[in-house]
N, C-alpha and C positions, 0 to 999 in steps of 0.2 A: 939470661933466659928466665922467664916468670911462669910461677903456677898458678892457674885460675880454674875457675869453674868452667865447666862446659856450656855451651849454648845449645838448646833443643835442636837447631837447625844443623848442629855439629855431629849429631849422633851417627849419621850414615858415614860421615867422612873419617870419625873416629873407629868405628867399625872397620872399614876399610884398612884403616893402619893396623889395626891388630889382625888382619888376615893378611896384609904383607909382611909384618913382621914375624909372624907364625912359620910363613912361606921359606922364611930365611934358612929353616933347619932342614928344607930339602922334602916337605911333604909332598906326595903326589895330589894332583888336584880334587881327585874325589874324596882323599882323607880330609883335605883342607875344608871341602864342604861339609863333612861330618863334624867339624869343629866350630862350624857358623855361628850357631845357637850360643854356645859357650862364649865365643868373642863379639858377639854382638853388645852395643852399647844401646840402652833404651833408658825411656823416660823411669821405668821401675827401678832400673840401677841407681840412677840420681836421686831418687826419692828414698830408697831404702838403704844405701851405703852412701860412701864419700868417695866421690870420683874428681879428679884433678886431670887437667891437659898443662902440659908444657911447652910453651911456645916462644918464639923470639922473632925479630923484624923478618927471620925468613920462612916462617910459618909454624905450623904444630910439628913439634918435635916428638911427643909422646904423650901416653895416657896410662893414668892407673887408677885403681879401684881398690879400696878396703872396705870389707863389711865388717861390722862389732856385734858380738855376741857375748854379752858379759864381761869376763876378763880375759876374753878371747878375742883375737883380730884375725881376719882372714885376708891376705893380699888374693884379690879375685882376679886382677889383672893389673900387668905393669907390660906396657910394649912399647917400643922404642922404632920410630920411622926408619926403616933400613938404610935410607941414604945417611942417616944421623948417626950410626952407631959409632960407638968409641969418642963421642963429645963430651961423655959425663951426664947426658940425659938420664940414662938408667940409674945411676948411682943417687944422684939428686932425687928422682921419685921415689927410691927405695928408702932414703934416708927421712922423706916426707912421710912415707907410710908409717915408718917406726915411730915418728914423733906423734903424728894423728894418732896411732894405736896407744902409745904410752900414755899421752894427754887425756885420751878417753878412759884410762883406768886398765887398759889390757895390760896382762903380764906377759902374754905371747903374741907372737905374728905367727900365723900358719901359712904354708904356702904349699899347696899341691902344684908342683911345678913341671913344665915339660923338662925330660931328660937332658937336653941340650942345655937348658938353661939353670942346670942345677950349680954349675961351678961358679957362675955369677954369684947366685945367692949365697953360696956358702964363703965366696971371698968377702962378702960384706957382713958376714957372722951369723948367718944361719947354719943349723946343725942339723944333720939328718935324723928325722925320727919316724921311720918305716915307709908304708907306701898307702896310696889310696887310689881307689879306683876312678878313672877318669869319667867327668860327667858326659862325654861326647860319645866314648866307645866303650861298651860292655866288654868286661874282661880285661881291658888295658890298663895296667897299672903304672902310676906316675909316684915319683920321689915324695915324700911327705917331708917338708922342712919346717924347722921352729926357729924361729928368732925370739932368744928369751930378752924380754925387756926389762929395765931395772926400772924399780918403781920412784915414782915421782918424789922427791923430797920437800917436804913442807918448808915454806920460807917463813 
């Protein structure tokens, strides 16, 4: 498995992957469509944040996006191809997200996550830190998690 930057011709494929991955939680089709804008990978995302693709000989296994804002990093996306769940791709991308955030000087990685994904993030070291409103559905509250990052030691 390797991590790499996405090519511009993959944005639609990556958006479809995010939609399929979100659908794993059993959302109805109309609700999934409300999530589409939030789950879309576009040129602006790649220009304003750090996006990576996990792939191997079998194809694309996942995508992750980290946005940086001073000493805070935001995990905007972390989605695994549903047929690839349980292979460790999500863990690998999460460790990458923590490292890229830490290397950029962030103290915290903040995750406004799907309620069904909360257990995964907490197993990875994130802690509950309140709630945040969904960017897709007004009034829908999401768990806010924070992964406290250890400061880099000077060498």
